[in-house]
Each structure stands twice: as C-alpha cells, then as structure tokens.
N, C-alpha and C positions, 0 to 999 in steps of 0.2 A: 635231337633237339635243335631246333636252328638258334643261333644266337643272333641277338638283336641288339646293334650299338645304341647305347643310350648317349645323347649329346644334349647338353646344358649349353644355352647362349645367355650369354650377360650383355642387354644392349638391342633395342629393337629398333635401329636404324638401318639405313643402307646395308649396310655388310651383316648385321644381324637377322634382319628377315628374308634377305635374298639366301644367307646361308642354311637359314631354318627351311627354306622352301625347296632348297635343294637336297639338304640331307631327308626329308620327309620324302620327297619321290625316289630316293635309291634306298628306302625301306628302314632307315633308322627312327627312332623312338626320339622326338626332339621336343624339348621344354625352352621356351624364350621367356626369359624373366626382365620384365621391363617396367621401370619405375613413374614415368610418365604418361607416355602413349606410344602405342604400336609408331613406328615411322621415324620415332626419337627426334633429336634437336632439328634433324635435314627438313624434315616433314613439317615440324610443329611450330620451330621457331627459326630457323634458318633458310634453307634454300628454297623450299616451296614457297613460305611467304615474302621473301626478298624477291624472288622471280616474280611472285604476283603483283607486286606493288612497283616493280619496275616495267611491268606490263602497260600499266596505267600510264607511267612516266613515258613509255615510248610515243602512245598516243598522243601525248602534250608534247613531245619533241617533232613530232613529224608538222606540226602547225607551222615551226620554222621557215618551212617551204611554203607556205600559204599562198603568198602573195606570188613569189615566182611562178607558181602552178596555177595563177589566177582565181585562186580560193577566196571566196567572203564568208565569214560565219557573223549572222548577226548584221549585216550590212557593214561590218567594218573590216577595213583592211589591215593586215597584220605589220608589215612594214619591219619584218625580225624580230617584232616583240609578241609575247604570248598575252592575249586580253582574256582568255577564258580561264577558268578557276577548278579547282576540285573540293569534293566534300570527303575531306580526310577521314573523317569517322566511318561513311559510307565506304570507301575505300579500305580502312582497315578491317570492317567488318567482312567484305567479301575474302581478304586475305586470310582471315580467322576462317571462316567458312570453308574454304577451299582446302585449307591445310586440316580442319577437323573431317572434313569428306574423304581426303586423299588417307587419312589415318585409319579411317573406319573400313575403306576399299581393302587396305594391306593388311588389317585384321582378318576381314572376311576370306581375304586369299589362303592367309594362313591357316585358318579353322577348317576351310576345305581341304585342304592339306593333311590335317590332323596334328598339326602342332598344338602343342598345349602352351597358351598364354596365362602367366603369371604376374600379378602386378605386384611388385615389390622392388626393395634393394637387394640386389645380389652380392655376395662374397665368397672367394675362394677358402677353405678350410686348409690347414695344413696337409692334411691328405689328398688335398687335390678333388673335394666335392663342391658342393654348392650349398651354402646356407642363403633364405631369403627372409627378409624381414618384411612380413606381410602387413597389408592395411589395419588389419584388426588385431596388430600387437603380436600376434605368434610369431614363430620362427619355423620354416619349412626347412629340411632338407633333402635336396636332389644328388642322387649318386650318379656320375657320369664316368663313362667311359672316355668321354672326347669332352673339353671344355672351349668354347669360343668367347673371346673376351670383346666386345664392340660397342665400349662404353662413349665415345666420343671425346669432345672437347668441350670447353667452357670461356666465355669471354674474358679474358686478362683485364684485370683491375689496375688502376693505378691509385695507391692509398691517399695521394694527393687531390684525385678527382674520382671519388668512389660515385657510383650512381645511385641515383634517389628515386627513378622510375619517372619522376616528374619533368624536370629540367635536365640534369645531368643523367644521359641513357647510355647503355650497351644495348648492341645488335638485336638482344633478344626482346628489350623493351619498347620499341618504336612503334609497335604495333598496337599499343592501347592508348597512344594520342589521338585526341577528339578533333583537335584542330590542326592546323597546317602550321610549323614553326615559322614565325615570319623572318627570322633570324638565323640560322642554322650553322652553327661551327662543327665541323668534322674534324677530328684529330685522328689522324693516320690516314696514308695516301696508298695504301696495299690495295689489295683486291676488294674488301670489303669496305674501306673507305671511298675508292673511288666510286663504286657501286652506288652506294647511299647518297654519296656527294652529287653525282651526276641525277640521280633520282629526284631528290629533293628539288633539285635547281629547276627540274621539267617540272615538276608539279607547284612551282611558284614560291619558293622560297630563296630568300637571298642568302648565298651559301659562300661560307669562307672554309676552303680547307686547308690545314695547318699540316704540312709533311715535314719531318724531319731529315728529310735526304732532298737530294739536288733535284727531284723530279718525281711525279705522279708513277705508280707501278714502277717502282726500281728494281724489282726482279724479273720483268717483263722486259721484249724487244724494245731498244731505246726508240726508234724508229715509231713504233706503235704508240709509245708514252709519249711522244713528242706531239704527235697528231691528236692525242686525247687531249692533252693539257692544253694543246692550242685550241681546242673546240670549247673546254671548259671555260677557256679565259674569253673567246669571242661571246658566250653567250651570258658573260656577266659574274662567272663565278671570281670570288678574291683567292688567288693560291700563293701561300706564303711558303716558299721551301727554304729548305735549311732552316726551319724553324721548329724546334724540339718544346713541347709543351711541358709545362714542370706542374701546373694545377690547374683547378676548375673549381671555382666555388660561386654558391648562388647569391645575390644580393637584390632579394625582392622576386621580382618577377624578369630578372635580368640574370645571366650567367658571365661572368667575368674568367676567361682563360689567361694565364700568366705564362709567358715564355720563358725558357732558360735565359736568355738574355736579356731580361726585364720588362719587355715589351708586354703590352694586354691587348686581348681581344675581347669584345664584348659583343653577346646575342643573346636571342630569347632563349634559345637550347644549344647544347652541346652533345656530338654523338662520339663516344668513346670506341674508334676501332683501332684498337691497338695490339691485335693479335689474340691469340686464343693459348690455353693451358690445356693438357691432357686430363682425363677424369680419370685417376689411377688412385686417387685416396680412398682409403677405407675399402679396398676390394681385397686385403687379406694376400698380396702378391709378393711382399717380401717371407712371409711364413710360408706361401706354397712355393719359392723358389722360383720366382718369375722376375727376370731381371728387366731393368729400365735402363733407356739409353741416357746419356748426358742431359738432355732435355727435359726427362721425364717419360717419355714416352715408352711402350710397351716393345723390347726390342725382337723384329721377327726376322725369319729370313723369306726366301720369294715364294714360297708356297705357304705363307702367313702363320709358319711354326713359329713358336716361342723358343728362341735359341737356347734355354735355361731349363724349360720344364717341360719334360713328356706329357704328351695329352693335352697339353694347354696351347691354344692358335689364338689369334687376334687380328681384326680386321678394321678396316676404317680410320678415322683422324686420331684414335689413340694410339697408330702406330707410329705417327708422324709420317708416313712415307709420300704421299701426295695427298692434300685436304680437298678430295673430289669426292662426289657422292658416288660417282661412277667406277672411281677405283675401291671405293669402300665395297662395295658390291660385287666386285671383281674379287677382292681379296677374301671375302666371305665365301664366294662360290669355290676359288680354288683351294680353301681350307677344308671345305667338306669332302671334296671332290679327291683330296690326297689323304684325309682321316679315313675316308671309306674304301681306300683302294682302289680308285679309279685313275685311269690315265688322266695326265694333268700338264698343262703349259706353265712352268712359273709364270709369275707376272713379269712383264716388260715394259716398263717406263716410257721408252723410246717410242711405243706404239700408241701412248696414252693422248688423246686431245682434249684441250680444255677452253674454256672461253669465259671471258668477263664480259659481263651483262649491262656495259654502260652503253652509250647513244655516241658514236659509233660502239658496234662490240669489237672486243680483241680476240681472235681466237688462234690458238697455237697447237702445233703439234710436231713431235720428234726433237730432233738435234736443231737447236738455232744458235746466233750467235750471244744468245742470252743464258741458253744452258748447256751449253758444249763443254765439257771436260777438256784441261787442256793438253791433254795426250789425244785428244781426238783428232783423225785425219783432217787434213782440209777441207775447206767446202767452196763450192762455186755459189754464188747467190744472186739473183734477180728480183729487183722490186718493181711493179707496175702499178701506176698510180691509177686508183679506181675511177677518177675524172676522166678518164680516156675511154672507159668504157660507156657502149651507147646506151645502153639501159639505165646505167647510173644517171647518165644525163638526162634521159627522159623522166627519172624518178627525181632531180635535182639533189642526187648524192654528191657530195663535193668533197668529203674528206675521208682519205682511205686508200689502202693498197694492197695488192696481194703479192708477197714474197715467197719464193722457193728457194731450197737448200739442196744441194746435189753434192755427192760425192766426188771427188775428183778421182779421174781414170775409169770407175766404172760407171758415172752418170747417173747412179741408182739416186732417186728423190728421198732424202733423208728426213727433211723437217720443211716446215711451211707454218706462215704468219698472215691471216687475213685482219683487217681492220674496214669493217664494214657493217652497215646494217644486217642484221641477221647472219654475221659471220659464223655463226654457231652453226647454223644450215648450210653452209657453205664448204666448210672446212672438211666434211666426209670424203669427197674424192681424195684430199690428199692425205688424209690419215689412211685411206686403202692403199694409197701410191706408198705409203711408207711400211705399210704392213706387208704388202703384197712385193715389195723390192723393185716395183716400177721403176725404168729407166725416164728420164728427162723426155726422151723419142717416144717412147709408149704413151705418156701423158699428153704430150702436143699434139699426138695424131687423133687423139678422141674427139668424136663429134660432139659440139655443143649447142645448145639450142641458140639462134638468132633472133632479137638481142637475148641476151642473159647476162648477170652478175658472173655466171659460173664460167662464162667466156672467158673472161680475166685470167682464169687458171691456165686453160689451155694456153691463152698467149703469152703469158708469163714462161710456160714451158718454152715454147718456139723461143722466145728473146732468150732465153738462158742458154737454151741449145747453140743459137747465133753467136752468142758471146762467148761459149766455151771454143766453138770453132774458131773464133776470132783468134782466142788465144794460142791455139795450137798452129 
C-alpha cells in the first residue's frame, strides 16, 4: 500500500496557497484552512488592493509632465498642478472587485489541484494535529503528517490612536472610504506609509507625512530615500521628520495628531502605518512546542522548518524573514519540497528583489549599502542619474537613478538599486546578474534597445568597469 502524506496548511495567503499547489502536485493529500478568504491578507486587504489603488494614482502622477509634453486636458494647461479628480468610491469598488476576483481565481486553481479548502480558524493541538473552529460552531480535527503555518500579520495598533474605520484608519480600512480625504495625515514613513502617502497625494489629498526618523524609507538606500522625499516635497507633501506621533483623536470631522514634543497636526483623516504584528495568538504554538523569536515570529530555518517542532513548517510574514509576497510563496514551496523529500535549495535572501510602489518606484536586489553586513567584503559602486537617459528625457522622467554594486576583486554584480517609473520591471536584469554571479563586464557587454530605460543598466555597468580600472 502506497503511503500518502497528509498535509494541513493554516493560512491561505501566498505562502499557504503556493505550498498547497506544490504539495498536491507532488501527490500529497492537502487541507488548506483559511478563516477569511483564499489569498489571505495579501490578496484581500494588503498587496493586491494597495497596488490596485496605486495603479490609479500612477495615472494621476503622469499628469505632472502634461505641460512639458504639450498635453492639455479639457483645454486647461496643467502648469505642474493636477486639475483632474478621482471618484474614490468607484476606485475602491474596483480595488475590492479585483481583490475578490483574484481570490476566486486562486480558490479555483486549488480546487482543480485537489486541495480541500476549509473555512474556519485553525490551531495546533499538543500532539501536533489541527483543530478547526468551523463557521457552524462545530470543531473538526484534521490529522497531519506535516503542518504549515502561514497566518500572516496584522496592522500594529497604538493604544492612543486606535482605528475607528472612519477617520482614524489602518491600512486594511482605507478601502471603505467613499470620498477622498481632503487632508490626510500618514503616520509612519516606512514602505507602507510612503506608498499610501504618495498615492493619496497623487489622487488629490493634501498629505502630511509624520516620520519618527530623519528621512522617509529609513531602512532603504539613502540616495533612493533622498530622491523620493525630494519628489514628495516638490509635489506639495508636508514631511515632518524626527516627529514621533504620541496620539490621534477625533474632534468632530477633524483628527488631531499630537506629537511627542507637544506639537499637533490636524487633518480630516489619519492613516496609521506603524508596522505589523505576527498572527501567532491562539494557534496552540506553545503547547505544540513551536518556538517564537523575540519579535513574536515563528522561528524557522532556511527550508522553512520550525527550529523546535518536528513536522511543523512556517512561511510568509509570520516568520518575519522578509515581508514580501514573493518570499512567502518561495518559503511555502521550499517547505513542501523539503517535507516531501524533493531536492531543494534553501532560501537565499541575497537573490530576492523587492519594490516600493511609490512614484517613482524604488527597486532593490542583493547586497547594497543599506543592507550589507559589517563583515561583508567591500563593494565598488556606481550611480547613474536617470536624467542622462535619452528615453527618460523623451518621457520627461527627471527623478531617479540606476546604482550597481560589485564585489572588489571578482567584479561580480552583488546588488543594485533602481529609482524610476516601473523600477519593478527594470530590476529583473540586475536580479539575474546577482543570481547568476555575472561580472560587471558581462552586464556591460549585453545589447540593450536604444532608446530604453534598461539601457541605463548596461551604461552603469560600463561606467562601473571604467571606475574600477581607474582605481587599479
């Protein structure tokens, strides 16, 4: 008799559903437990909705160059200011419809693959099985040879600024707004705060960005952050650096944010973008012997295996490895390959590319000045301004750059940063160079279309090569 491995997955986000698809294709019997909807927060309330909203904002941002390009809308010349408007209720309706459609598509793919989808709240038992509280009030128990936890994260809340879903909002609640906030205060200048601040500014809100650090995107490349903050300010955003918010309270149809130094900021709405917390409560982890890190995330190794509980794996944001849907999906796939005895490469974060969907976008891969460890070998680097690119000039793209990093001695490409419109599409060649250990010369010698934005990648490599030779 052939043994069939039984796998139970708690959480239907990218880590969970990608793992389910892999496991089913490899012949396992798979149960996927999800309490809200297939796709998880990434599809329903986070990545898909936010990037759909930003897609509309991108169209609005493009109007900034209308006058320079000789474009008039409605017979009105822009002169650098946006005279168009958006119907936010319609925008958010489209956002929700796309998220729901994506969730349905994923559910259909899982069903076709033979995955059993169970709607409910799952938790581990002390003997490492899975109990599920079902919608009808009953409890089902699923026996598992392997368990994967992919329960994600939730917005971190500040007790003195609790969201009410109307004027004080977290990033899951903004899609219920029916009208554009006239004056939006965004608290938090990390990735989420920067993306929403830029998007709502482009949509027409007067935005104040409250940052507790000395610049926006404190964890990213300093040059990239400088460009983005400069663009924000040029477009009229009020950026308050070194300003930590202490509280946010409603006063009728106004919101008052009090800073720790006693200053106050007033607006019509406030978006709290102050990080996230892992969803590890009420999962029975302690009783099942699953250890957490100091930050409360599930401790896993490079094949997504729990460091303390045999047969238990975890993937996605709940591990705290890198809060990216692509990383979650890769962790889920790696977990199933490993659990089912397939050959697998442990996850290598130096090969992960990421993107911040601001305008311009900020894309990063590999080792850079922002994320290199102190014991890493030295880098050579070169930064090529985007305004030197002929295609960028044609499109009136003035802000941004391509920056490449190579290892001293071998001249292999180890990382890169791109700040540009659609940087998310441009970073892929550098990602391939990092992954395949290509040298500066190899990247420099590849043909690129003329004129093209990607031509700046090869040009940056050529200039990096020249700089290295000059040093020699």
